[in-house]
C-alpha positions, 0 to 999 in steps of 0.5 A, a space after each residue: 119120211 121114206 119119200 124124202 129119202 127117195 127124192 134125195 137118192 134120185 137126186 144123187 143118182 141123176 147127178 152122178 149120171 150127168 157127170 159120169 156119162 157122155 150122153 148129157 155132155 155139151 155138144 160142141 158141134 152145136 156151139 154158137 148155133 143158139 140165140 138169146 145168149 143173154 139168158 146165160 148171164 147172171 145179172 145178180 151180184 151175190 150168186 155170181 160171186 161164187 161162180 153160180 155154184 149155189 143152185 141148192 142153197 140160193 135164197 130169196 129174190 136171186 132164186 129167179 135166175 139161179 134156181 126158182 125154188 130158192 125164192 120160196 125162202 123169202 121171208 116177206 118182201 125183198 127188193 133188189 137192183 143191180 148194175 153190171 159192167 159187162 166185159 170192162 171196157 166194152 161199154 156194155 151195161 146190164 141193169 136188173 131189178 126185181 121184187 119177191 113177196 110172200 103170198 099166203 103161208 107158203 107161196 112167194 110171187 116174184 117179178 124181175 126185169 133185165 135190160 142189156 144196153 150195147 151203147 150207141 152204134 153208128 148207122 152205116 150203109 153200103 154207100 156210107 161205110 163210115 157212118 155219119 148218118 146217125 146212131 142206133 142202140 141195140 137192147 135186149 130185155 128179159 122179163 120173168 114172172 115167178 112163183 115158188 112155194 114150200 111144199 114141206 119143210 124139206 121140199 121147195 119148188 117154183 116155176 118162171 115164165 120169161 118174155 124175151 125181146 131183142 131189138 135194134 131200130 129196124 129189126 126185133 125178135 121176141 120169144 118166151 121160155 120157162 124155168 122150173 126148179 126144186 130144192 131138197 133140205 135133207 135134215 142132215 145134222 139133226 140133233 135128235 136129243 134136242 130136236 134141233 134140226 140144222 138142215 146142213 145138206 141140201 140138193 137142188 136141180 133146175 131146168 132153164 130156158 126151155 121155150 120157143 124158137 125165135 127169129 128176126 123181123 122188120 124193115 131191116 130185113 127188106 130192101 127195094 128192088 126192081 123187076 125186069 120191066 123197071 117196077 120197084 118192089 120191096 124184097 124181104 129176106 127170111 130170117 133163120 129161126 134160132 133156138 134158146 140155150 136150154 140147160 140143166 143144173 144139179 148140185 149140192 151145198 153144205 153148211 157149216 157152223 164154225 162156232 155153234 151155240 145152242 139157242 134153248 128158246 128156239 131149240 136150234 143151233 146158231 153160230 156167229 160164223 158160218 161157212 157154206 160149201 157148194 158145187 153144181 154141174 151144168 149140162 148145156 145144150 149149145 155150149 160146153 158143160 160146166 163145173 162150179 165150186 164156191 164158198 161163202 163165209 158169213 159173219 152173223 148177218 152183217 158181212 159175207 165174203 164169197 169165191 168161186 171157180 167155173 171150169 169147162 173143157 179147155 179153159 186153162 189153156 188160152 189156145 183152147 179156151 172158147 170163153 172170155 172168162 178164165 174161171 175165178 170169181 169173188 164177191 162180198 156183201 155188207 148188210 145192216 139191220 133195219 128192224 131186228 124184230 122182223 130181220 129187215 136188212 139193207 144190203 150192198 152186194 158186189 161180185 167180180 168175174 175174171 176175164 182175159 181179155 177185157 177188164 172183168 165183169 163188175 156187178 154192183 147191187 142194192 137190196 132191201 129185205 123186209 
């Protein structure tokens, strides 16, 4: 028990240090100097609906992006697919899918795939700047293999290894990165008299996108030239290496049971109306630091509605804003039980992220939990 309180104290201390000092502040001089920015895009509907604020309380498959430790809460097997219309009107589509399944008594293994499609772009050359000679289709692909486990009834952890690929028809770049995270369930709200543990207060911390540098290679970086004696030769340009957008997230959540009822059989407190309040801080290496707040209201296991806000320096003024996002997010979930005995459900998820300009970001998802 002393070790658990020690961990919570460390987490709180780190959070306060990150927020109150400039040592971990985003370095504005490095903004735009990293690559693989798609690693910063949340392709999932539930967690993006409340502003990525649920680092401490994300559960199941979506933990592979937000905090892999949350994947340890997978009951048995979870399958999910999402489609994101990125920056409405831009013609960019993100498709993501994945599954997580229980292995052993405390472990969970997961696989996720994200594909970002930019649509068809005309091929142009110096001689044909208007195109007319065909099109190409840039794509970004990220594949993640994750493992999470329950170390105790209070501590959960996990790790993800990601393969990253960016390509057009004549050049490509590849690399890999590692994510790691923990969640700590404090046990606050425990009814000692009835031995009923509501586990209201939770903390979470995750480190993301720590990996190799990347650079482009391929025929697109070469051209045919001529030597002084007229001999043709292939000349290749060297591509500059770029780093991955590494970051650290730390946050907390608090769960409220708005109309609590005592389940004497299972010795726990339940409620048909539940509210979760969450917040976290993101320390970015190559962009501005961000503050996330969010809320989720759930009615039984049938309906959930979410809202959030993501703040960074300068976001309130269009003259100083360095992102298309304006801050607010919203989302909802409708789900129906398939088998009440093992709590299997089919769910539809949706989220919207506000932007200016463009028409916002719509994410639609389908999910099956067995």
